[in-house]
C-alpha positions in Angstrom: 93.2 126.4 118.3 95.2 129.2 121.0 96.4 130.0 117.8 96.5 133.6 118.3 94.5 135.1 114.8 95.9 138.2 114.7 99.2 137.7 115.8 99.2 134.8 112.5 98.3 137.9 110.0 95.0 138.8 110.7 91.6 138.1 109.5 92.0 138.4 106.4 95.5 136.1 106.2 93.2 133.3 107.8 90.6 134.3 105.2 93.7 133.5 101.9 94.1 130.6 103.5 90.8 129.1 103.5 90.5 130.1 100.5 93.3 128.4 99.1 92.5 125.0 100.7 89.1 125.5 100.0 90.2 125.8 96.2 92.7 122.8 96.9 90.0 121.1 98.3 87.9 121.9 94.6 90.6 120.9 92.6 91.1 117.5 93.7 86.9 117.5 93.3 87.9 118.0 89.8 90.3 115.4 89.5 88.0 112.8 91.3 85.0 113.7 88.6 87.7 113.0 85.9 88.1 109.8 87.2 84.1 109.2 87.6 83.5 110.1 83.9 86.1 108.3 83.1 84.7 104.9 84.3 81.3 105.9 84.0 82.4 104.7 80.1 83.9 107.6 79.5 81.4 109.7 79.4 82.8 112.5 76.5 80.6 115.6 76.9 80.6 115.1 81.0 84.7 114.7 80.9 85.3 118.0 78.0 82.5 119.8 80.1 85.7 119.5 82.9 88.1 121.6 80.5 88.5 125.3 79.2 87.3 125.5 75.2 90.8 126.1 74.4 92.3 123.3 77.0 94.9 120.4 75.7 95.0 116.7 76.8 98.6 114.8 75.9 100.6 111.9 76.6 103.1 109.7 75.8 101.0 107.3 74.2 98.6 109.5 72.8 97.5 113.0 71.6 98.1 116.2 71.7 94.4 117.0 71.9 93.6 120.6 71.4 90.6 122.4 72.1 87.4 121.2 74.1 85.9 119.5 71.8 88.7 117.3 70.3 89.1 116.4 73.8 85.5 114.9 73.9 86.0 113.6 70.6 89.1 111.2 71.9 86.9 110.3 75.0 84.2 109.8 73.1 86.8 107.4 70.6 87.7 105.2 74.3 83.7 105.1 75.4 83.2 103.7 72.2 86.1 101.8 71.1 88.4 99.2 72.9 87.9 99.6 77.0 85.0 98.0 78.8 85.7 98.9 82.3 87.9 101.1 83.8 88.0 102.3 87.7 90.8 104.9 87.9 92.7 105.1 91.4 94.3 108.6 91.5 96.2 109.0 94.2 98.5 111.3 96.1 97.9 114.9 95.4 100.6 117.3 95.3 98.6 121.0 94.5 99.7 125.0 94.3 97.1 127.3 94.4 99.0 131.0 92.7 99.1 133.5 95.4 95.8 135.3 93.1 93.9 132.0 93.4 93.4 132.0 89.8 95.0 129.4 88.4 96.8 125.8 89.7 99.2 123.0 88.6 99.6 119.4 90.4 100.1 115.9 89.9 98.8 112.6 91.0 99.4 109.3 90.6 96.8 106.8 88.2 96.5 103.1 89.3 93.6 101.7 86.6 92.6 98.4 86.4 90.4 98.1 83.2 89.3 95.2 80.4 90.2 96.5 77.2 88.5 94.4 74.1 91.0 91.9 72.1 89.8 92.2 69.2 86.9 92.0 66.9 84.9 88.9 67.9 84.2 91.5 71.4 87.3 89.0 73.3 87.8 90.7 76.7 91.8 91.3 77.9 92.2 92.6 82.1 94.8 95.8 81.8 96.8 97.6 84.5 97.4 100.8 83.9 100.0 103.3 85.9 101.1 106.9 84.7 102.2 110.5 86.6 99.2 112.8 86.2 100.7 116.4 85.5 97.7 119.3 85.5 97.5 122.7 85.0 94.2 124.5 86.1 92.0 127.5 86.2 89.4 129.4 88.1 86.7 130.8 85.7 83.5 132.3 86.8 84.2 130.2 90.5 84.9 127.4 88.8 88.2 125.3 88.5 88.5 123.7 85.3 91.8 121.9 83.4 93.8 123.9 81.5 95.8 121.0 80.5 96.2 117.0 81.6 99.3 115.8 80.2 99.6 111.9 81.6 102.5 109.8 81.7 102.1 106.6 80.6 104.2 103.7 82.6 103.0 101.0 81.5 99.4 99.8 79.7 100.1 95.6 80.2 98.2 92.7 80.2 97.4 91.6 83.4 97.7 88.0 81.8 101.0 88.8 80.9 102.8 91.5 83.0 104.4 94.2 82.2 107.8 93.1 83.1 107.2 91.2 79.5 104.5 94.0 77.7 105.2 97.1 79.0 102.9 98.9 76.3 100.3 97.0 74.7 98.1 98.1 72.1 95.6 100.5 74.0 92.8 101.7 72.3 93.3 105.3 70.9 96.8 104.2 70.8 99.4 105.4 67.8 101.5 102.1 69.0 104.6 104.4 68.8 105.7 103.3 72.4 108.0 100.3 71.6 107.3 97.7 74.3 110.9 97.8 75.4 109.8 94.9 78.7 111.4 97.9 81.1 110.3 99.2 84.3 110.4 102.6 84.8 
């Protein structure tokens, strides 16, 4: 590394840049924990621990859920409800940490393969879910937590039927309010 530390703003600047990189990695780890807790049967207590007390989780299909307890109840319903298995692939983070290093904004893509209960008899159906996440996070006592998570679902489709014919199937926890217009996004 031949770059002159003094010429690049000195040790203070280097420390700020290193701190920002550490924050970005911590936020990536926060989102990775979110995915793991979802994939571990939607562990509501662990998922809720990733959010601030007054956080908001919302989407175009579900929510909004305001406050950690409301978020916990939502995830508890998913874990006990119709999602039997899920594998969240959350990729392509774009993250910005503010100058003070105490808040951040980011976006991610989601590809989720899942097994949904398809009826009261317990029959199962393979489902593919795609979404774009937009997250806001804050650093509290040195730890990053979500203050807001916004998911825009592009599809929640039966893998057997496909997203061309069935953009939005009835998803556990959904209001069913989004029209199944058959169009991709």
